[in-house]
C-alpha atoms as one frame of an Amber mdcrd trajectory, in Angstrom:
protein
  33.255  -6.566  16.830  35.753  -3.725  16.725  35.878  -1.632  13.588  39.503
  -0.679  14.142  42.442  -1.496  16.350  42.486   0.178  19.775  45.412   2.607
  20.042  45.999   3.817  23.605  48.702   6.293  22.532  46.199   8.222  20.441
  43.720   8.115  23.304  46.253   9.718  25.662  47.252  12.330  23.068  43.620
  13.235  22.432  42.855  13.507  26.148  45.833  15.809  26.713  44.928  18.057
  23.797  41.317  18.234  25.005  42.647  19.231  28.437  44.698  22.005  26.811
  41.627  23.187  24.891  39.532  23.241  28.079  42.217  25.245  29.872  42.355
  27.769  27.036  38.558  27.970  26.820  38.271  28.560  30.549  40.848  31.318
  30.327  39.130  32.911  27.333  35.731  32.708  29.010  37.009  34.332  32.174
  36.379  31.324  34.413  40.032  31.240  35.530  43.432  32.675  34.702  45.837
  30.362  32.852  49.373  31.642  32.224  50.624  31.021  28.694  53.645  29.040
  29.877  51.471  26.365  31.481  50.525  24.972  28.063  54.090  24.159  27.030
  54.673  21.437  29.656  51.066  20.217  29.451  51.172  19.653  25.696  54.782
  18.459  25.384  54.553  16.250  28.463  51.274  14.780  27.269  52.613  14.061
  23.808  55.732  12.447  25.280  53.510  10.332  27.517  51.391   9.355  24.505
  54.514   8.364  22.585  55.729   6.245  25.482  52.342   4.535  25.788  52.253
   3.847  22.043  55.798   2.472  22.111  55.115   0.186  25.062  51.832  -1.126
  23.716  53.477  -1.793  20.360  56.215  -3.805  22.061  53.650  -5.773  24.067
  51.559  -6.500  20.969  54.564  -7.666  18.976  55.440 -10.054  21.753  51.907
 -11.515  21.887  51.275 -11.937  18.153  51.822 -15.554  17.118  54.016 -16.165
  14.113  52.489 -17.146  10.810  52.125 -20.893  10.280  55.012 -22.367   8.342
  54.893 -25.048   5.658  55.425 -27.816   8.250  52.451 -26.934  10.477  49.088
 -28.488   9.612  46.238 -26.087   8.923
């Protein structure tokens, strides 16, 4: 049993921000060289992708959810 509703938009946003943190940590640790301007498209593109995923999954869920039973439908 799930404790909360699965939200793929938040999953994508979290994955992108973890990627940005790993890139910064690798640069700070000296493992590789990451230019500062690489983070702008990574973070903004990832957040836009997360917003699009959240929007699309919300539309799909609204379409699948059955309407509440009316007074004429038997319980």
